[in-house]
N, C-alpha and C positions, 0 to 999 in steps of 0.2 A: 635695451635697458630692462632689467629684471626687478620689477616692483611688485610686492605682494598686494593682492586686492582683498579688501575687507568688506564684508556684508554686515551693515549695522541694522539693528531692529529686525532680526531674523527669527525671533521666537515663533514657535508653531502654535502656542496656546491651544493645546489639544483639548478636545471636547471632554475627554476622560478627566483631565485635571480640573476643568471648570466644574464638572459634575461632582467630583470629589470635594471640591471646595464648597460648593453649594450645600452638599449633605452635611458638611461640618460648620455651616453657618456663614460662609463667605457670600458676598454679593458682587459677583463679577459679571453682571449682565452685559451682553454685547461684546464680550472679550473674544477677539479673533486674532489669527496670526498668519504666518506664511506657510502654505502647504508644503509638505515634505518633498513633493515632486518638483516644486520650484527651487527648493534648496539644492536638491541633487542636480538639477539643470545648471544652477549657478556654479556649482563645483566643477562641472564639465567645461564651463566657460572660463575657468581660471580663478574663481574665488578661493582664497587659501586660508581665510580667517572668518569665522562666523560668530557673531555676537548673539547670545541667547539668554541674556540676563532676566528677562521677564519670565521665561520658562522656569528658570532656577528659583526665582522669588516665589512664583506660584506654587511650585513643588514644596519649597521650604514651609510656606504658610500652611499648605494642606497637611503636611506631616505634623506640624505643631498643633494645629486645630484638632486634628483627629486624635492625637495623643491626649490632649487636654479634655476632650469630650469623654474619652474612655477612662481617664484617671483624674477625676475631679478633685481628689485630695492633694494633688501635686501642686507645689508652688515654687520649687527650686528649678531654676533654668537648666541646671545640669541634667535634670530628668527629661525635659521635653525638647531641648535643643538637639539631642541625639536623634529623635524622631524626625526632626526637620532635616538634619544632615543626611539621614538614610534615604529620605524621600528625594532629595537632590541627587544623591548618588545614583538612584534608579534612572532618573532623567538623563544624567550625564552618560551613563552606559548606553542608553537608547540612542542618544544623539551621536555618540562616537560610532555606533554601528551605522546610523543613517549617513554620517559624513564619511564613512569608510576610513576612519582615522584610528581605529583600534590597533594597538601595537606599533604605532609610528612615533611615539614620544622618545 
């Protein structure tokens, strides 16, 4: 039987993103995640889908917070949501490399 295996709750919660968030006013004390080496091991053992929603939410929030700190006059979501999206994009690119999934879509 060929059944895809899914790893839920596999966000890495990188120290870099936690520090970025703190610098922008976030308070994510004690935030931790799954080490990259464990994710790579899981892939070798057959995991084919990896859920990383927390990593994406943290990245989005950092992007928005950082933008708003630098552009205090901004109030239109159109202006700051792009910064959140761009921050998520950076994380997705890194995760695709980690998962060896680049170019496989």
